[in-house]
C-alpha positions as CSV (number, residue, x, y, z in Angstrom):
1,M,-34.7,-22.8,-23.3
2,K,-37.0,-21.9,-26.1
3,T,-35.7,-21.2,-29.4
4,F,-36.1,-17.5,-29.3
5,D,-34.2,-17.3,-26.0
6,R,-31.2,-18.9,-27.7
7,Y,-31.4,-16.7,-30.5
8,I,-31.7,-13.4,-28.4
9,L,-28.8,-14.6,-26.2
10,T,-26.8,-15.6,-29.4
11,E,-27.3,-12.0,-30.6
12,F,-26.7,-10.4,-27.2
13,F,-23.5,-12.1,-26.6
14,R,-22.1,-11.7,-30.0
15,V,-22.5,-7.7,-29.8
16,F,-21.4,-7.9,-26.1
17,L,-18.2,-9.7,-26.9
18,L,-17.5,-7.5,-30.0
19,S,-18.2,-4.4,-27.6
20,M,-15.9,-5.7,-25.1
21,I,-13.0,-6.1,-27.5
22,V,-13.4,-2.8,-28.8
23,M,-13.8,-1.0,-25.4
24,I,-10.8,-2.8,-24.0
25,A,-8.5,-1.9,-27.0
26,F,-9.8,1.8,-26.5
27,Y,-9.3,1.7,-22.7
28,E,-5.8,0.4,-23.0
29,M,-5.2,2.9,-25.7
30,V,-6.3,5.8,-23.8
31,S,-4.4,4.4,-20.6
32,F,-1.2,4.2,-22.6
33,I,-1.6,7.7,-24.1
34,D,-2.4,9.0,-20.6
35,M,0.9,7.4,-19.4
36,A,3.3,7.7,-22.4
37,G,4.8,10.9,-21.2
38,Y,5.8,9.4,-17.8
39,F,7.1,6.2,-19.7
40,F,9.4,8.1,-21.9
41,K,10.4,10.6,-19.2
42,F,11.5,7.9,-16.9
43,K,12.9,5.8,-19.8
44,A,10.6,2.8,-18.9
45,T,11.5,-0.6,-20.7
46,F,9.3,-2.5,-22.8
47,D,9.0,-5.1,-20.2
48,M,7.8,-2.7,-17.8
49,I,5.3,-1.0,-20.0
50,F,3.9,-4.4,-21.2
51,R,3.3,-5.7,-17.5
52,F,1.8,-2.3,-16.5
53,M,-0.5,-2.4,-19.5
54,L,-1.3,-6.3,-19.0
55,F,-2.5,-5.4,-15.3
56,K,-4.7,-2.6,-16.5
57,V,-6.8,-5.2,-18.5
58,P,-8.7,-6.5,-15.3
59,M,-9.3,-2.9,-14.3
60,G,-10.6,-2.2,-17.8
61,L,-12.8,-5.3,-17.7
62,F,-14.4,-3.8,-14.7
63,H,-15.0,-0.4,-16.0
64,V,-16.2,-1.1,-19.5
65,T,-18.6,-4.0,-18.7
66,P,-21.5,-1.7,-17.9
67,I,-21.3,0.2,-21.3
68,C,-20.9,-3.1,-23.1
69,V,-24.0,-4.6,-21.6
70,L,-25.7,-1.4,-22.5
71,L,-24.7,-1.4,-26.0
72,A,-25.5,-5.1,-26.6
73,S,-29.0,-4.7,-25.1
74,V,-29.8,-1.6,-27.2
75,L,-28.4,-3.0,-30.3
76,T,-29.8,-6.5,-30.0
77,I,-33.3,-5.3,-29.4
78,S,-33.0,-2.4,-32.0
79,S,-32.0,-5.0,-34.7
80,M,-35.0,-7.1,-33.9
81,S,-37.2,-4.2,-33.9
82,R,-36.0,-3.1,-37.5
83,F,-36.5,-6.5,-38.9
84,S,-39.9,-6.9,-37.4
85,E,-39.0,-9.8,-35.2
86,L,-40.4,-8.0,-32.1
87,V,-43.6,-7.5,-34.0
88,A,-43.7,-11.2,-34.8
89,M,-42.9,-12.3,-31.3
90,K,-45.8,-10.0,-29.9
91,S,-48.2,-11.2,-32.3
92,A,-47.5,-14.8,-30.9
93,G,-48.7,-13.2,-27.4
94,V,-45.1,-12.8,-26.0
95,S,-44.6,-9.6,-24.0
96,L,-41.7,-7.3,-24.2
97,L,-40.8,-8.2,-20.6
98,R,-40.6,-12.0,-21.6
99,I,-38.5,-11.1,-24.8
100,A,-36.1,-9.1,-22.5
101,M,-35.8,-11.8,-19.8
102,P,-32.9,-13.6,-21.4
103,I,-30.8,-10.5,-21.6
104,I,-31.9,-9.4,-18.1
105,L,-30.6,-13.0,-16.6
106,A,-27.5,-12.7,-18.8
107,A,-26.8,-9.2,-17.5
108,G,-27.2,-10.6,-13.9
109,A,-24.7,-13.2,-14.5
110,I,-22.4,-10.6,-16.0
111,S,-22.8,-8.5,-12.8
112,V,-21.8,-11.4,-10.7
113,L,-18.7,-12.0,-12.9
114,S,-17.9,-8.4,-12.7
115,F,-18.0,-8.3,-8.9
116,L,-15.9,-11.5,-8.8
117,D,-13.5,-9.5,-10.8
118,S,-13.3,-6.6,-8.4
119,E,-13.1,-8.9,-5.5
120,Y,-10.2,-11.1,-6.8
121,L,-8.4,-9.4,-9.7
122,F,-9.0,-5.5,-9.8
123,H,-7.5,-4.8,-6.4
124,L,-4.5,-7.1,-6.8
125,A,-4.2,-5.4,-10.4
126,A,-4.5,-1.9,-8.9
127,K,-1.8,-2.6,-6.5
128,E,0.6,-4.1,-9.1
129,T,0.2,-1.3,-11.5
130,N,0.9,1.2,-8.8
131,R,4.0,-0.7,-7.8
132,I,5.4,-1.2,-11.4
133,Y,4.9,2.7,-11.8
134,Y,6.5,3.9,-8.5
135,D,9.0,1.1,-7.9
136,E,10.3,0.2,-11.2
137,I,9.5,3.0,-13.6
138,K,9.9,6.0,-11.3
139,K,12.2,4.3,-9.2
140,Q,10.6,6.1,-6.5
141,P,8.9,3.8,-3.9
142,R,5.8,5.4,-2.4
143,K,6.7,7.2,0.6
144,G,3.2,6.1,2.2
145,L,2.4,2.4,2.9
146,F,-0.5,0.9,4.8
147,S,-0.4,-2.0,7.3
148,N,-3.3,-3.4,9.1
149,D,-4.7,-0.3,10.6
150,K,-1.9,2.1,10.3
151,F,-0.4,4.5,7.8
152,W,3.4,4.6,7.6
153,Y,5.2,7.6,6.0
154,K,8.7,8.2,5.3
155,A,9.6,11.8,5.4
156,D,12.3,13.4,3.5
157,D,14.6,13.8,6.4
158,G,14.4,10.2,7.1
159,D,12.1,10.4,10.1
160,I,9.3,7.6,9.9
161,W,5.7,8.6,10.8
162,N,3.1,6.1,12.0
163,I,-0.2,7.7,11.7
164,G,-3.5,6.0,13.2
165,H,-5.9,8.3,11.2
166,I,-5.6,10.9,8.4
167,D,-8.5,13.5,7.7
168,T,-6.9,15.5,4.8
169,K,-10.0,17.7,4.7
170,K,-9.6,18.9,8.2
171,G,-5.8,18.8,8.1
172,V,-5.9,16.5,11.2
173,L,-3.6,13.6,12.1
174,R,-4.5,11.3,15.0
175,E,-2.6,8.6,17.2
176,L,0.8,9.8,15.7
177,S,4.4,8.2,16.3
178,I,7.4,9.7,14.8
179,F,10.7,7.5,14.9
180,R,14.0,9.2,14.4
181,F,17.2,7.6,13.3
182,D,20.8,8.2,13.5
183,K,23.0,9.1,10.6
184,S,23.5,5.7,9.6
185,K,19.6,5.3,9.5
186,T,20.0,1.9,11.3
187,H,19.3,2.9,14.9
188,I,16.4,4.7,16.6
189,V,17.6,7.7,18.6
190,S,14.2,9.0,19.6
191,R,10.7,8.3,19.4
192,V,7.8,10.9,19.6
193,N,4.2,10.1,20.5
194,A,1.4,12.7,20.0
195,S,-2.4,12.2,20.5
196,K,-3.3,14.6,17.6
197,G,-1.6,16.8,14.9
198,R,-3.4,19.7,13.1
199,Y,-2.1,21.7,10.2
200,A,-2.7,25.4,10.7
201,D,-0.9,28.6,9.4
202,G,1.7,26.5,7.3
203,K,2.8,24.2,10.2
204,W,1.9,21.1,12.2
205,I,0.8,21.5,15.7
206,L,0.9,18.4,17.7
207,S,-0.8,17.9,20.9
208,D,0.4,15.9,24.0
209,Y,3.9,15.8,22.4
210,L,6.1,13.3,24.2
211,E,9.6,12.6,22.9
212,R,11.8,9.9,24.4
213,T,15.6,10.1,23.5
214,F,17.4,7.0,23.7
215,S,21.1,6.5,24.8
216,E,23.5,3.8,25.3
217,G,22.8,1.0,27.7
218,G,19.1,1.2,27.1
219,K,18.5,4.6,28.9
220,F,16.3,7.1,27.8
221,T,15.2,10.8,28.7
222,E,11.6,12.2,28.2
223,K,10.3,15.7,27.3
224,Y,6.6,16.6,27.4
225,Y,4.8,19.5,25.7
226,K,1.2,20.3,25.6
227,E,1.7,21.6,22.2
228,K,5.0,21.4,19.9
229,T,5.1,22.9,16.4
230,L,6.9,21.3,13.5
231,P,7.4,23.0,10.0
232,K,5.1,22.1,7.3
233,S,8.3,20.5,5.4
234,A,8.1,17.7,7.9
235,V,5.3,16.2,6.1
236,P,3.8,18.2,3.2
237,I,0.0,18.0,3.6
238,A,-0.1,17.4,-0.2
239,D,1.7,14.1,0.4
240,L,-0.8,12.8,2.9
241,T,-3.6,12.6,0.4
242,K,-1.5,10.4,-1.8
243,V,-0.7,8.4,1.5
244,Q,-4.4,7.6,2.3
245,L,-5.4,4.2,1.7
246,D,-6.6,3.7,-1.8
247,P,-10.0,1.6,-1.6
248,D,-9.3,0.4,-5.1
249,E,-6.5,-1.7,-3.7
250,M,-8.8,-3.4,-1.2
251,N,-11.4,-6.2,-1.7
252,L,-14.7,-6.0,0.1
253,D,-13.7,-7.8,3.1
254,Q,-10.6,-5.6,3.5
255,I,-12.4,-2.3,3.3
256,R,-15.1,-3.6,5.8
257,T,-12.5,-4.6,8.3
258,Y,-10.8,-1.1,8.0
259,I,-14.1,0.5,8.4
260,H,-14.9,-1.5,11.6
261,D,-11.5,-0.5,12.8
262,I,-11.7,3.2,12.3
263,K,-15.3,3.2,13.6
264,S,-14.4,1.5,16.8
265,K,-11.7,4.3,17.4
266,G,-14.4,7.0,16.9
267,Y,-13.3,8.2,13.6
268,D,-15.4,9.2,10.6
269,A,-15.6,6.2,8.1
270,T,-18.1,7.9,5.8
271,K,-15.9,8.2,2.8
272,Y,-15.0,4.4,3.1
273,I,-18.6,3.2,3.8
274,V,-19.5,4.8,0.6
275,K,-16.6,3.2,-1.2
276,M,-17.8,-0.2,0.2
277,H,-21.1,0.1,-1.1
278,S,-19.9,1.3,-4.5
279,K,-17.8,-1.8,-4.8
280,I,-21.2,-3.7,-4.9
281,G,-23.1,-0.8,-6.7
282,F,-20.8,-0.6,-9.7
283,P,-21.3,-4.2,-10.9
284,L,-25.0,-3.9,-10.5
285,I,-25.0,-1.1,-12.9
286,S,-24.7,-4.1,-15.8
287,L,-28.2,-5.5,-14.4
288,V,-29.8,-2.1,-14.5
289,M,-29.0,-1.0,-18.1
290,P,-31.0,-3.7,-19.9
291,L,-34.1,-2.6,-18.1
292,L,-33.9,0.8,-19.4
293,A,-32.1,0.1,-22.6
294,I,-34.6,-2.5,-24.0
295,P,-37.8,-0.5,-23.9
296,L,-36.0,2.3,-25.4
297,G,-34.3,0.3,-27.9
298,A,-37.6,-1.2,-28.9
299,R,-39.1,2.3,-29.3
300,S,-36.5,3.3,-31.5
301,S,-37.1,3.9,-35.3
302,R,-36.9,0.9,-37.5
303,G,-35.1,2.9,-40.2
304,G,-32.7,4.5,-37.7
305,G,-30.1,1.8,-37.9
306,I,-27.2,0.9,-35.5
307,M,-26.4,5.0,-35.0
308,V,-29.8,5.2,-33.2
309,G,-28.9,2.6,-30.9
310,I,-25.7,3.9,-30.2
311,S,-27.2,7.4,-29.6
312,I,-29.6,5.9,-27.1
313,S,-26.9,4.0,-25.3
314,V,-24.9,7.3,-25.0
315,I,-27.8,9.1,-23.6
316,I,-28.6,6.5,-21.2
317,G,-24.9,5.9,-20.1
318,V,-24.2,9.6,-19.7
319,G,-27.4,10.2,-17.6
320,F,-26.7,7.2,-15.4
321,W,-23.1,8.3,-15.0
322,F,-23.9,11.7,-14.0
323,S,-26.5,10.6,-11.5
324,F,-24.3,7.8,-9.9
325,S,-21.2,9.9,-9.7
326,T,-23.0,13.0,-8.1
327,S,-24.9,10.8,-5.7
328,L,-21.6,9.2,-4.5
329,A,-20.1,12.8,-4.3
330,F,-22.8,13.7,-2.0
331,G,-22.5,10.6,0.0
332,E,-18.9,11.1,0.8
333,A,-19.5,14.6,1.8
334,G,-22.0,13.3,4.4
335,R,-25.0,15.0,2.5
336,L,-26.8,11.5,1.7
337,P,-27.0,8.2,3.5
338,P,-24.1,5.9,2.1
339,T,-26.7,3.3,0.8
340,L,-28.7,6.2,-0.8
341,S,-25.6,7.5,-2.5
342,A,-24.4,4.0,-3.8
343,Y,-27.9,2.6,-5.0
344,G,-30.2,5.6,-5.4
345,A,-29.4,6.0,-9.2
346,H,-29.8,2.3,-9.7
347,S,-33.4,2.3,-8.1
348,V,-34.4,5.4,-10.0
349,F,-33.4,4.1,-13.4
350,A,-34.4,0.5,-12.7
351,M,-38.2,1.6,-11.8
352,I,-38.3,3.7,-15.0
353,G,-37.2,0.7,-17.1
354,L,-39.5,-1.6,-15.4
355,Y,-42.2,0.8,-15.7
356,M,-41.7,1.2,-19.5
357,L,-41.3,-2.9,-19.7
358,L,-44.4,-3.4,-18.1
359,T,-46.5,-0.8,-19.9
360,D,-45.3,-1.4,-23.4
361,N,-48.1,-1.3,-25.9
362,Q,-45.9,-1.2,-28.9
C-alpha cells in the first residue's frame, strides 16, 4: 500500500467513525423521542427502555452507514482539495479515479459488513424490539404470529385464525381455518375451513365454508355453505395489516424461502421479491455513494470549508433516497420489475459518478 493510500484511508475512517458515532447518537435520540410517549404511557421500567434502545443499535448501524460513508467521502476529498493535496497528487500524474480507489475499496468492505449486519443482527434485533414493546411494555402480545408458511391470528372472541395468504390491498384471505374453543379455552369445539375470504361491505364473506362441530366420544357433524358471512368485528381488516409478515424480521434466506412458498401456491409475491432485493440493494448504497461524492467533493470550492461538503452530502443523499424510495414503491405496486426497482437508482448514480471520475480534468 502506497503512502498516499494510507493517508487517504486514515482520513476517511477518521471522519467515518466520527460520523458514525454522531449519527448513531442522533438515531437513538430520535428513536427515544418517538417512543417516549409510549414508554411513559405504559410505565416502562428503565430495564425495558434500556434493552429496547440497545437492540435499536444494530438497526441504527444499518440505516446510517450509507450517509456516514457519503459524509466521509465528501469531507475527505474536500479537505484534500482545500489544502491543494489533490493538485499535488495530480501534478505527479495520479488521476482522480486512482486517488478515489482506496475510498471505493473501503466503501465496498463497509457494504459487505452492512449486509452481514442485516443478515445476522438486524432481523434479530427487529424481532427483539417488537417483542419487548408488545410483550413487556404494552403487555399486549401481538395477535398475529408467523410460523413457516402460515399466519396465526387470535381474534378478540378467542377464536384462532390460521391463514395461508393475506392480500390486504384486495381484502382477500386464502386457505383459511378457524379454530373455536369452549368457555375454558382449552378444548376445540369446532373447526371451520374456507378456501377464500373476501372483505366487502363491512363484512367477511367466506367461500366453500365447511364447519365441523366436535362432540364427546370423537364424533362430529359437518355443515357446508357455498358462502358464509361473518361480521367485520371477527377480524378487523386493519389488524391484518399488522399481522402480515414483516420483512425486517427475516434474513435473506428466510424471505427467499417464503417467496418460493407463496409463489408455489400461485399467490402474488411481488412485494416480498422487491423487499428481498432491497435487502441487498440497501447495503450497496455505501458502495455507490463515494462514486458520486468524490468528484463532486473535488469540484467544491477550496474556500467553502466543511459546510460545502455537508451541503453536497445532503443534496446527494436526498436525491438518491428519493429515487431509491420511489422506485421501490413502484416495484411493490408492480409498475417496475423488482430488480430494476431495487437497483435502478444505484445504476444511474453509479454511472454518473464514474463518468465524472473518468472525465475529471481539474
